[in-house]
Every structure is written in C-alpha cells, then in structure tokens.
ROVEXLUM-759206 format. One line per 2 residues: number of its first residue (from 1); for each residue x negated, y negated, z of N, C-alpha, C, O. Coordinates in steps of 0.1 Angstrom, whole numbers. Atoms other than C-alpha are relative to their C-alpha. Layout:
<pts>
NUM	X,Y,Z,X,Y,Z,X,Y,Z,X,Y,Z  ...;
</pts>
This chain:
<pts>
1	-8,12,0,0,0,0,-9,-13,0,-19,-12,6  8,12,1,-12,-35,-7,-2,-7,13,-12,-14,15;
3	1,7,-12,-6,-46,28,-11,5,10,-15,-1,19  10,-6,-8,-32,-23,43,-12,-9,1,-17,-14,-9;
5	12,9,-2,-61,-43,58,3,-15,-1,-5,-23,2  -4,14,1,-41,-76,53,9,-4,11,16,-15,10;
7	-10,4,-9,-20,-76,84,-2,-13,7,7,-20,9  2,13,-6,-37,-106,100,3,-11,-10,9,-21,-6;
9	-3,10,10,-34,-125,68,15,-2,-2,20,-13,-4  -15,1,2,3,-117,65,6,-9,11,14,-17,9;
11	-5,8,-11,9,-131,100,-3,-15,-2,5,-24,1  4,14,2,-11,-162,92,7,-7,-11,12,-19,-9;
13	-7,7,11,5,-169,59,15,-3,4,20,-13,0  -14,2,-4,40,-164,73,2,-11,10,11,-19,9;
15	-1,11,-10,34,-186,103,-3,-14,-6,4,-23,-2  2,13,7,20,-213,81,12,-5,-7,15,-17,-7;
17	-12,3,7,51,-212,60,11,-4,10,18,-14,8  -10,3,-10,73,-212,91,-3,-14,7,7,-21,9;
19	3,13,-6,55,-243,106,6,-11,-9,9,-22,-3  -5,10,9,67,-262,75,14,1,-3,22,-8,-5;
21	-13,-3,6,99,-245,65,10,6,10,21,10,6  -9,-6,-10,115,-233,98,14,-7,0,15,-19,-1;
23	-13,6,-1,152,-237,99,2,-6,14,-3,-2,24  -3,7,-13,165,-261,125,13,5,5,24,3,-1;
25	-12,-6,-6,190,-243,147,2,-4,14,-8,-7,21  -3,6,-13,207,-254,179,-6,7,12,-8,2,22;
27	5,-8,-11,192,-226,200,-15,1,-2,-22,8,7  14,-3,3,157,-227,185,-9,-12,4,-6,-24,2;
29	10,10,-3,126,-246,198,-8,-2,-13,-9,6,-22  9,3,11,102,-262,173,-11,10,-1,-14,16,9;
31	12,-9,2,74,-240,158,-11,-4,10,-14,-15,12  11,2,-9,46,-235,183,4,-2,15,-5,-3,23;
33	-5,2,-14,68,-240,214,10,11,4,19,14,-3  -10,-10,-4,86,-213,234,13,-7,4,12,-19,8;
35	-13,6,-4,123,-219,240,0,-4,15,-5,4,23  -1,5,-14,129,-239,272,10,7,8,8,8,20;
37	-11,-6,-7,161,-221,281,3,14,-5,9,16,-15  -3,-13,5,163,-183,279,15,3,-1,19,12,-9;
39	-14,-2,1,200,-185,284,5,-3,-14,13,5,-20  -4,3,13,204,-202,251,-5,10,-11,2,13,-20;
41	5,-10,9,182,-177,233,8,13,1,12,18,-9  -8,-12,-2,200,-148,249,14,-1,-6,19,8,-13;
43	-13,3,5,234,-163,241,1,1,-16,9,7,-22  0,0,15,225,-169,204,-3,14,-5,3,18,-15;
45	3,-14,5,211,-134,200,11,9,1,14,17,-8  -12,-8,-1,242,-118,213,10,-4,-11,16,5,-17;
47	-10,4,10,264,-139,190,-5,3,-14,4,6,-23  5,-2,13,241,-133,160,0,15,-5,-2,18,-16;
49	-1,-14,4,245,-95,161,11,2,-10,23,0,-7  -10,-3,11,262,-86,128,8,-12,-4,19,-10,-9;
51	-8,12,3,273,-122,123,-10,-10,-6,-22,-11,-1  9,10,7,259,-150,101,-3,-12,9,5,-15,18;
53	4,13,-7,241,-181,114,11,-10,-2,15,-17,8  -10,10,2,267,-203,98,13,2,8,19,-7,13;
55	-11,-3,-8,295,-185,116,-2,-2,15,7,-6,22  3,1,-15,277,-186,150,-1,-14,4,2,-17,16;
57	3,14,-5,267,-223,151,12,-6,7,10,-11,18  -11,7,-7,302,-237,160,3,7,13,7,1,23;
59	-3,-7,-13,308,-209,186,-11,-3,10,-8,-5,22  11,3,-9,273,-215,201,2,-14,6,0,-16,18;
61	-2,14,-4,280,-252,203,11,-1,10,10,-7,21  -11,0,-9,314,-246,219,-3,6,13,1,1,24;
63	3,-7,-13,301,-221,245,-9,-8,8,-7,-10,20  10,7,-8,271,-242,255,5,-13,6,1,-18,16;
65	-6,12,-5,292,-273,259,9,3,12,10,-4,22  -9,-4,-10,318,-255,280,-7,7,12,-3,5,23;
67	7,-8,-10,294,-232,299,-15,-2,-3,-22,6,-9  14,4,3,259,-249,298,-11,8,6,-22,6,3;
69	10,-8,-6,242,-224,320,5,14,2,17,17,1  -5,-14,-2,243,-187,328,9,1,12,18,9,13;
71	-9,0,-12,258,-195,362,14,-4,-4,24,1,1  -13,5,4,286,-214,346,8,11,-8,20,12,-6;
73	-6,-10,7,293,-186,322,4,12,9,15,17,8  -3,-11,-9,292,-160,350,13,-3,8,20,6,12;
75	-12,4,-8,319,-180,369,12,-2,-8,23,-4,-3  -12,3,8,342,-183,339,10,11,1,7,23,5;
77	-10,-10,0,375,-165,337,-1,9,-12,-4,4,-23  2,-9,11,374,-134,315,9,-4,-12,5,-4,-23;
79	-10,4,11,405,-146,295,-5,-12,-7,-3,-12,-19  5,12,7,389,-179,288,-11,3,-10,-12,-2,-21;
81	12,-3,8,357,-164,275,5,8,-13,0,6,-24  -5,-8,12,376,-138,253,7,-9,-10,6,-7,-22;
83	-7,9,9,398,-166,239,-10,-9,-8,-8,-11,-20  10,8,7,367,-187,231,-7,8,-10,-12,2,-20;
85	8,-9,9,351,-157,214,9,3,-12,4,8,-22  -9,-4,11,382,-151,192,-4,-4,-13,-7,-16,-15;
87	4,3,14,374,-149,155,-14,3,-3,-18,4,-15  14,-3,3,337,-141,160,-1,15,-2,-12,20,-8;
89	0,-14,2,345,-104,160,-9,8,9,-16,2,18  8,-9,-9,329,-73,177,1,-4,14,-8,-9,21;
91	-3,6,-13,346,-82,209,-6,7,12,-7,1,23  7,-6,-11,327,-57,230,-12,-9,4,-17,-9,16;
93	11,9,-3,299,-83,228,4,-10,10,-4,-14,19  -5,10,-9,320,-108,247,1,6,14,-3,0,24;
95	0,-7,-13,326,-83,275,-14,3,6,-16,1,17  14,-2,-4,289,-74,276,-6,-13,4,-14,-14,14;
97	5,13,-3,281,-111,276,3,-4,15,-5,-9,22  -4,4,-13,301,-117,308,-7,9,10,-11,5,21;
99	6,-9,-9,287,-86,325,-15,-3,2,-20,-3,13  14,3,-1,251,-96,317,-1,-14,8,-10,-15,16;
101	1,13,-7,257,-133,328,2,2,15,-5,-4,23  -2,-2,-14,271,-121,361,-11,7,7,-14,5,19;
103	12,-6,-6,242,-98,367,-11,-9,2,-18,-9,13  11,9,-2,217,-125,361,3,-11,10,-6,-14,19;
105	-4,10,-9,236,-151,381,1,5,15,-4,-1,24  -3,-5,-14,245,-129,411,-11,9,6,-12,9,18;
107	10,-9,-5,216,-105,413,-14,-5,-2,-23,0,4  13,5,4,187,-125,399,-1,-15,2,-10,-22,-3;
109	0,15,-3,195,-161,411,-1,-8,-13,-7,-19,-13  0,7,13,201,-171,375,-12,0,-9,-13,-6,-19;
111	12,-1,8,167,-161,362,0,13,-8,1,24,-3  1,-12,9,164,-138,332,-14,6,2,-24,-1,4;
113	13,-6,0,136,-112,333,-8,-4,-12,-2,-8,-22  8,6,11,107,-122,312,-8,11,-8,-17,9,-16;
115	6,-11,7,97,-87,299,11,8,-7,23,8,-3  -10,-8,7,114,-63,275,6,10,9,18,12,10;
117	-5,-10,-9,117,-36,302,10,-6,10,21,0,12  -9,7,-9,133,-61,326,13,-4,-7,24,-2,-1;
119	-12,4,7,157,-73,300,9,12,-3,21,11,-3  -8,-12,4,167,-38,290,8,5,12,18,12,10;
121	-8,-4,-12,179,-33,326,13,-8,2,21,-4,10  -12,8,-2,206,-59,322,11,6,-8,9,13,-18;
123	-11,-6,7,241,-48,312,2,-5,-14,1,-18,-17  -2,4,13,247,-48,275,-11,-5,-9,-10,-9,-20;
125	11,4,7,212,-57,265,-8,12,-6,-13,21,2  6,-11,7,198,-33,239,-15,-3,-4,-20,-14,0;
127	14,1,4,163,-28,224,-2,-13,-8,-12,-20,-6  2,11,8,167,-55,198,1,-13,8,-8,-22,7;
129	-2,12,-7,181,-82,221,-11,-2,10,-16,-13,12  10,1,-10,155,-75,248,-13,-4,-7,-20,-13,-2;
131	12,4,7,126,-78,222,1,-14,-4,-8,-22,-3  -2,14,5,141,-110,207,-2,-10,12,-9,-20,10;
133	1,9,-11,145,-127,241,-14,-1,6,-19,-11,9  14,-1,-6,111,-115,254,-10,-8,-9,-18,-16,-4;
135	9,7,9,94,-129,223,3,-14,-1,-6,-23,0  -3,14,4,113,-160,215,1,-9,13,-3,-21,12;
137	-2,8,-12,121,-172,251,-13,0,9,-16,-10,15  11,-1,-9,90,-160,269,-14,2,-6,-24,3,1;
139	13,-1,6,63,-157,243,-7,14,1,-19,15,-2  5,-13,-1,58,-120,249,-2,6,-14,6,4,-23;
141	1,-8,13,44,-98,221,11,11,0,10,20,9  -11,-10,1,75,-78,211,3,2,-15,2,-7,-23;
143	-3,-3,14,85,-61,178,15,-2,-1,23,6,4  -14,4,1,118,-77,168,5,4,-14,-1,-1,-24;
145	-5,-5,13,137,-59,140,15,-1,-1,23,7,5  -14,1,3,171,-72,129,1,4,-15,-8,9,-21;
147	-3,-4,14,187,-67,94,-10,-7,-9,-14,-2,-19  9,8,8,166,-95,79,-14,5,0,-21,7,-10;
149	14,-5,-1,133,-82,93,-1,14,-6,-11,17,-13  -1,-13,6,143,-47,83,-2,0,-16,-10,7,-21;
151	1,1,14,147,-58,47,-14,-5,-5,-20,0,-14  13,6,3,115,-79,46,-11,11,1,-19,12,-8;
153	11,-10,-2,93,-51,60,1,11,-9,-9,16,-14  -1,-11,9,108,-24,39,-5,-4,-14,-11,5,-20;
155	6,4,13,99,-44,8,-15,-3,1,-22,1,-8  15,2,-2,65,-55,21,-8,12,-1,-18,12,-8;
157	7,-13,0,55,-19,26,6,10,-11,1,21,-12  -7,-8,10,78,-5,-2,4,14,7,0,25,1;
159	-4,-12,-7,92,20,23,13,6,-7,23,0,-7  -11,-5,9,114,43,1,8,11,7,16,18,0;
161	-8,-10,-7,129,65,28,14,-7,2,15,-18,6  -13,6,-1,167,59,28,3,-3,15,-1,4,24;
163	-5,3,-13,183,42,58,11,10,4,17,15,-5  8,6,-11,188,49,86,-12,7,4,-19,3,13;
165	12,-8,-4,160,75,86,-13,-8,-2,-23,-5,4  12,9,2,136,47,75,-3,-8,12,-14,-14,12;
167	3,10,-11,139,28,107,-12,2,9,-19,-8,12  12,-2,-7,111,44,126,-12,-5,-8,-21,-11,-2;
169	11,5,8,87,37,97,0,-15,-1,-10,-21,-1  -1,14,1,100,2,94,-5,-7,13,-12,-17,12;
171	4,6,-13,95,-5,131,-15,1,1,-22,-8,6  14,-1,-1,60,9,130,-7,-10,-9,-18,-15,-6;
173	6,10,9,52,-13,100,1,-14,5,-8,-22,4  -2,13,-6,67,-43,117,-10,-2,12,-15,-13,14;
175	10,0,-12,45,-35,148,-14,-3,-5,-21,-11,1  14,1,5,14,-34,126,-3,-15,-5,-14,-19,-5;
177	2,13,4,19,-70,114,4,-11,10,2,-23,8  -4,9,-10,32,-86,146,-12,-5,8,-20,3,13;
179	12,5,-6,5,-109,160,1,1,16,11,2,21  0,1,-15,-6,-110,197,5,-13,5,11,-13,16;
181	-5,13,-4,2,-147,199,11,-4,-10,11,0,-21  -11,6,8,32,-166,186,10,11,-5,15,10,-16;
183	-8,-11,4,52,-134,185,15,-5,-2,22,0,-11  -14,6,2,85,-154,189,1,-7,-13,11,-6,-20;
185	0,7,12,76,-177,161,0,10,-12,7,8,-22  1,-10,11,66,-147,139,13,7,-2,17,8,-14;
187	-13,-7,2,99,-129,146,10,-9,-7,17,-5,-16  -10,9,6,119,-160,137,-4,-4,-15,4,-6,-23;
189	5,3,14,97,-166,106,4,11,-9,8,9,-21  -5,-11,8,105,-131,93,15,-1,-2,20,2,-13;
191	-15,2,1,142,-137,100,3,-10,-10,12,-8,-19  -3,11,10,141,-170,81,-4,5,-14,4,1,-23;
193	4,-5,13,122,-153,52,11,8,-6,15,7,-18  -10,-8,5,149,-127,49,13,-7,-3,21,-3,-12;
195	-12,7,2,177,-152,52,0,-10,-12,10,-13,-17  1,11,10,164,-177,27,-7,4,-13,-4,-2,-23;
197	9,-3,12,139,-161,3,2,15,-4,5,19,-15  0,-14,2,138,-123,7,14,5,2,17,14,11;
199	-14,-3,-2,176,-120,4,4,13,-6,-4,20,-13  -5,-13,4,196,-89,-1,1,2,-15,-3,12,-21;
201	-1,0,14,203,-97,-37,-8,-12,-6,-9,-23,-1  9,10,8,180,-116,-62,-10,-7,9,-9,-19,11;
203	10,7,-8,151,-122,-38,-9,-9,-9,-12,-6,-20  8,10,7,131,-153,-48,-15,3,2,-22,-5,9;
205	14,-4,-2,97,-135,-50,-10,-11,-4,-21,-11,1  10,10,5,81,-164,-69,-4,-10,10,-15,-16,8;
207	3,10,-10,82,-187,-39,-3,6,14,-4,-1,24  2,-7,-13,76,-161,-12,-14,-1,5,-24,1,-3;
209	14,2,-5,45,-168,10,-7,14,1,-19,14,3  6,-13,-2,39,-130,12,0,8,-14,-3,20,-14;
211	-1,-7,12,42,-122,-25,-13,7,-4,-12,18,-11  13,-6,4,5,-114,-30,-3,13,8,-11,21,4;
213	2,-12,-8,7,-87,-3,12,9,0,12,20,7  -12,-8,-1,41,-73,-10,0,12,-10,-2,10,-22;
215	0,-12,9,42,-37,-24,12,0,-9,11,6,-20  -12,-1,8,78,-41,-37,-1,-9,-12,6,-6,-22;
217	1,9,11,67,-69,-60,-6,8,-12,-3,5,-24  6,-8,11,48,-42,-80,10,9,-6,7,15,-17;
219	-11,-9,6,80,-22,-86,8,-8,-9,8,-20,-10  -9,7,9,105,-29,-112,12,-7,6,19,-15,0;
221	-12,6,-7,132,-38,-86,-2,-1,15,1,8,22  2,2,-14,122,-53,-53,13,1,8,13,5,20;
223	-13,0,-7,159,-56,-44,5,14,3,14,15,11  -4,-14,-3,161,-18,-43,-4,4,14,1,14,19;
225	4,-3,-14,144,-19,-9,8,-9,10,10,-21,6  1,-13,-5,154,-10,17,10,10,-7,21,5,-12;
227	-8,-10,7,169,22,2,12,3,9,10,7,20  -12,-3,-8,205,26,13,5,14,-2,4,20,-13;
229	-6,-13,1,221,59,21,14,-2,-7,19,-13,-7  -13,0,7,252,68,2,11,-5,10,11,0,22;
231	-10,5,-9,282,49,17,11,11,3,15,18,-6  -11,-9,-4,308,69,36,13,-7,-3,14,-19,-3;
233	-13,5,3,344,65,26,6,-5,13,7,2,23  -6,5,-12,361,42,51,14,4,1,22,2,-8;
235	-14,-5,-1,393,58,64,10,-12,1,6,-22,6  -11,10,-1,426,39,61,10,4,10,15,15,10;
237	-10,-2,-11,450,36,90,12,-9,-1,11,-19,-8  -12,8,0,485,24,95,3,-4,14,1,4,23;
239	-4,4,-13,498,5,124,13,-9,0,17,-13,-11  -12,9,-1,529,-16,136,-2,-10,11,-7,-6,22;
241	0,10,-10,531,-48,154,13,-7,1,21,-7,-8  -14,6,-3,561,-66,170,-1,-14,4,-8,-18,14;
243	-1,14,-3,568,-103,169,13,-3,7,23,-2,0  -12,3,-7,593,-112,196,0,-15,3,-8,-20,11;
245	-1,14,0,604,-148,194,12,-5,7,23,0,4  -12,6,-7,627,-169,217,4,-12,-8,-4,-18,-16;
247	-5,12,7,648,-198,204,-7,-13,4,-6,-23,-3  7,12,-4,627,-223,224,-14,-1,-5,-22,-9,-1;
249	13,1,7,597,-216,202,-12,7,8,-23,1,8  10,-8,-7,578,-190,223,-1,14,-6,10,19,-9;
251	1,-14,5,564,-156,212,-7,8,11,-15,3,19  5,-9,-11,556,-127,235,-13,6,-4,-15,13,-14;
253	14,-5,2,519,-119,238,-4,9,11,0,7,23  5,-9,-11,503,-90,257,-15,-1,0,-21,-7,-9;
255	15,-1,-1,467,-84,268,-4,14,-3,1,23,5  4,-14,3,451,-54,252,-9,6,12,-15,-2,19;
257	8,-7,-10,434,-28,275,-14,-5,-1,-20,-8,-12  14,5,0,399,-39,286,-9,8,-8,-19,3,-13;
259	9,-9,7,384,-9,270,6,3,-14,18,2,-16  -5,-3,13,386,-1,233,-1,-12,-9,-6,-22,-5;
261	0,10,10,389,-21,201,8,-12,4,20,-11,8  -7,13,-4,398,-58,207,4,0,15,13,-7,19;
263	-3,-1,-14,397,-50,244,0,-13,7,-9,-21,5  -1,12,-7,408,-77,267,6,-12,-7,7,-23,-1;
265	-5,11,8,422,-99,239,15,-1,1,22,9,3  -14,2,2,456,-115,237,4,6,-14,-4,5,-23;
267	-5,-6,13,477,-98,209,15,1,0,21,-1,10  -14,-4,1,511,-89,197,1,14,5,-9,22,5;
269	-1,-14,-3,525,-57,211,-1,8,-13,3,4,-23  2,-8,12,515,-29,187,-1,14,4,-3,18,15;
271	1,-15,-1,515,8,181,-15,3,1,-23,-5,-1  13,-5,3,484,29,181,-2,-2,-16,8,-3,-23;
273	3,3,14,467,26,147,-1,13,-9,-8,13,-19  -2,-12,8,475,61,135,14,4,2,17,16,4;
275	-14,-2,-4,512,57,141,8,7,-10,5,8,-22  -10,-6,8,541,76,128,7,-10,-9,6,-22,-5;
277	-6,10,9,560,59,99,10,-9,7,12,-20,3  -11,8,-6,588,48,122,-2,1,16,5,8,22;
279	3,0,-14,573,42,157,11,-7,8,19,-14,3  -9,5,-9,594,33,187,-4,-15,3,-15,-17,9;
281	4,14,-3,595,-6,191,0,-1,16,6,7,23  1,2,-15,589,-20,226,13,-3,7,14,-2,19;
283	-13,3,-6,625,-30,231,11,1,-11,8,1,-23  -12,0,9,660,-28,215,2,-14,-5,4,-23,3;
285	-2,13,6,665,-57,191,3,2,-15,2,13,-20  -2,0,15,674,-66,155,-13,-2,-7,-17,-14,-8;
287	13,2,6,641,-59,139,0,-1,-15,8,5,-22  1,2,15,631,-70,104,-15,0,-3,-23,-7,3;
289	14,-1,4,598,-60,88,-4,-10,-10,4,-13,-20  5,9,11,578,-85,68,-2,8,-12,-4,20,-12;
291	0,-6,13,577,-78,31,-13,8,-2,-13,18,-8  13,-6,2,540,-70,31,-8,2,13,-7,-6,22;
293	8,-2,-12,517,-55,58,-12,-9,0,-16,-14,-10  12,9,-1,488,-75,71,-12,10,-1,-13,19,7;
295	12,-8,2,455,-60,59,-12,-5,8,-14,-17,9  13,4,-7,423,-60,79,-10,11,-1,-6,23,-1;
297	11,-10,0,390,-43,77,-9,0,12,-15,-11,15  9,-1,-11,372,-31,108,-13,7,-5,-14,11,-16;
299	13,-6,4,337,-17,108,2,14,-5,-5,18,-15  -1,-14,3,348,19,107,13,4,-7,14,16,-11;
301	-12,-4,7,382,18,91,7,-13,-5,5,-24,0  -9,11,4,407,-4,72,14,3,6,18,14,9;
303	-13,-1,-7,442,-11,86,10,-8,-8,7,-19,-13  -12,7,5,476,-20,72,10,-1,12,15,9,16;
305	-9,2,-11,497,-35,100,13,-5,-5,14,-16,-10  -13,5,3,534,-37,94,5,-8,12,5,-3,23;
307	-5,9,-11,548,-66,114,15,-1,0,21,-4,-11  -14,0,-2,583,-64,127,4,-12,8,-2,-15,18;
309	-4,13,-6,601,-96,137,14,1,6,23,7,0  -14,0,-6,630,-100,162,1,-14,7,-8,-19,14;
311	-3,12,-7,646,-132,175,9,3,12,20,9,9  -7,-4,-12,658,-128,211,6,-12,7,3,-23,4;
313	-6,10,-8,678,-147,236,-10,-7,10,-21,-2,12  9,8,-8,663,-174,259,-4,8,13,-15,7,18;
315	3,-7,-13,665,-151,290,-6,14,-2,-7,22,7  6,-13,3,650,-120,273,-13,2,7,-21,-7,7;
317	13,-3,-7,622,-103,292,-5,14,-5,0,24,-1  5,-13,5,603,-76,272,-6,8,11,-11,3,21;
319	6,-9,-11,591,-46,292,-15,-2,0,-22,-6,-9  14,1,-1,556,-45,305,-5,-14,3,2,-24,4;
321	7,13,-3,531,-73,313,-3,-8,-13,-7,-2,-23  3,9,11,528,-102,290,3,-14,3,5,-18,15;
323	-3,14,-3,534,-139,286,7,-6,-12,4,-2,-24  -7,7,11,556,-162,265,-10,-12,-4,-13,-20,5;
325	10,10,4,532,-183,245,7,-10,-10,14,-6,-19  -6,10,9,543,-216,228,-6,1,-14,-18,1,-16;
327	4,0,14,542,-214,190,-8,-12,-4,-17,-11,-13  7,13,4,530,-250,188,-15,1,4,-23,-6,-1;
329	14,-2,-5,498,-238,206,-5,14,-3,-14,19,4  4,-14,2,494,-204,190,-15,1,-4,-22,11,-1;
331	14,1,3,459,-215,178,-9,1,12,-21,4,11  8,0,-12,448,-218,214,1,14,8,-5,15,18;
333	-1,-13,-7,458,-182,223,-12,9,-1,-13,18,7  12,-8,1,425,-168,212,3,14,-6,-3,24,-3;
335	-3,-13,6,441,-141,190,-11,4,-9,-17,-4,-16  10,-5,10,416,-119,172,6,-1,-14,18,-3,-16;
337	-3,3,14,416,-122,134,13,8,-5,21,2,-11  -11,-8,5,441,-93,128,13,-6,4,22,-8,-4;
339	-13,5,-5,468,-108,150,2,-15,-3,13,-19,-4  -2,13,5,461,-143,139,6,0,-14,14,-8,-17;
341	-6,-2,13,468,-132,104,14,4,0,22,-1,-7  -14,-4,-2,500,-115,116,8,-12,3,19,-14,-2;
343	-8,12,-4,511,-148,133,1,-9,-12,12,-15,-14  0,9,12,502,-168,101,11,6,-10,18,-2,-16;
345	-10,-6,10,523,-143,80,14,-3,5,23,-6,-4  -13,2,-5,553,-146,103,4,-14,-2,15,-17,-7;
347	-3,14,0,552,-184,105,2,-5,-14,10,-14,-17  -2,4,14,547,-187,67,13,4,-5,20,-4,-12;
349	-13,-5,5,577,-166,60,12,-8,7,22,-11,0  -11,8,-7,598,-185,86,1,-14,-6,12,-19,-8;
351	0,13,6,588,-218,70,7,1,-14,14,-9,-18  -6,-2,13,598,-205,36,16,1,1,23,-4,-7;
353	-14,-2,-2,632,-194,49,7,-13,5,19,-15,2  -6,12,-6,638,-228,66,1,-11,-11,9,-20,-9;
355	-1,10,11,634,-247,33,14,0,-6,20,11,-8  -13,1,6,667,-259,18,0,6,-14,10,6,-21;
</pts>
C-alpha cells in the first residue's frame, strides 16, 4: 500500500489542512486547542451519532441554551428532554443522555472522566463516544472511528474487505496514522475530510490533501471503498393509530413505554406494529380512517400507520393514562416524526373538509 512508511506525513498533511480549513461548529474549539467544556463535546457526539451536522446544530444550540451544564441537564424533567429531542430520531440516545448526565452530576460532582476507560464506565457511552471525548475534550491519544473516518481510512488503505467485517482492519489502519499529539484535532480533521472532500459519492480527490498517499486513487473507482455488504431487505410492517379529538380543540396523547422504540415519547394511542388488519380501538366511538396510511422508515423496518379519527364529547375520558393536548400547541408536544406526520395528516384533512 502507498501509505506504508508515510503515516507521520499523513498526519502532518491532514493537520496542516485542518489548521486552515477546519469547519467552524458550535461545539468545536479552534485547531490547536482542546475543547474547554467536555459537556459540550459529549453532548455533540451523542447527537451526531447517525445524524448529520446540519440537523444537529439547531438541537445542540437549543439544548445548551436550556441546559448549559451537565448538572442542569441532570436536573431536567425526562419529559422535557424527550420533547426537546423530538425529531432528532434514535430516541434511546436521549434516554442514555439523561442517564449519563445524572451519573456525572450525582456520582462525579459534575466532572467527566478524562480517559477512554473512565468514560466507558458511564451509562450509554460506547467505544466511539469514549474515544471521541477523550481525544477532543482531553487531548488523549485515542483512535476515533465514525462513518466518515471509516470511509477515509478504507480508501486511504484500499481495504477491500466488505463491511462490517472490514472494521477491525479499518480500526488498525486508523490507529497506525493517529499521532501521539493533537489526536483530537486529527480525529476532527479526518471527519471533516470525509464530510467535505472524501464524500460517499463523487469524492473530490483532486483537492484532497492525502491524494498522493491514497491507495484508492490508483484504482478505477475510489468511491467503491469501503466495500459494502449486500443490503438486507427491510421488512414492512402495518400499524394503527387513533386520533381522539374533543370539540374544544384538544387531542388525546399518551406516553409510550420507557423501553422500546420511541420509548418515553408522547404519541397517539397505537396498536403494536405487526397488528391484525382490524385491531381493537382504545374505546368505542365513531371511527373513520384517513384515506392513506402514514408511511415512515425506521432503521430496521418500514411502517404504514393507518390513522383512525374520532370526535368525542367534551367530558369524554379515554381509558388508561394520557393527557388532553391543545391542537393549537401540537408542535410543542415533542411528538416523534411518525406521530407528527400523523397529526399533520389529520389536520390537513380537517382543514380541507372545513373549506366551503
């Protein structure tokens, strides 16, 4: 491979590029300086898991304005945090976020551990997050491998083993080029390279600071790396949701079980998502199904949710625990995307029927 013997040069070239071209992000310190606040680094890394920078920035800003320290987040109400997280997806991250914040605030006097091993002991902190926080917040040498780093390193070394089996080789290769100093800057430099130049499609090899050392440049198709395993067919499921509306402009919302998909989030009452064609509704009413189901794609399956609508009397009280939420403030309920789409579909249809 062309990179053999050039690992020091690779780090120097990439850090030199980063010093000039680093993205300016609200959680990031300038090149050459460790982040002043590990809380902000940790929060950003949790939010960035499987989520784009553009999507994370407004959520990060909102969270840090409302909960500016790990102690403030630890003291927050679960429902408030889950509502603030709504729309960012992968809701287990929000539950892990609270668990970790409370462990740091209550068991460590608000101080994050400064080593990978110490960070791994925190609830919900895995290998990637521990390495990222150790390197970026504390300047520790750590091998940080996210999707961008994975792509850059697989191309740099032309690793042709299909994912996920390639990951040990990719990590070993990333380890070989990670410098002893400025490991945090180096990790962020590789991430930036993957996000802006060494992109998944049509990498801009002509302007890449590592092009003279990249083994994939010698191939006919650098974008073929990393080699992807054949995609599995995503199963399709059916579900039913119930929209119960009072004449005073309130809709009945429930809180989903703390465990499981969308756990702890406000939602419409719904069936399980492998339901029979005609499931039993939560109460007796004049139900009417929307003309089209609401479609949503989760990580491991796609879903078609049939939404049933009923208008009930002012004194109606559906069974079970829930709350009447004002339709005028439905955007403040923190509904996850699936149920926000369902609410939009119901209100759109209602508005159409109300037109003369």
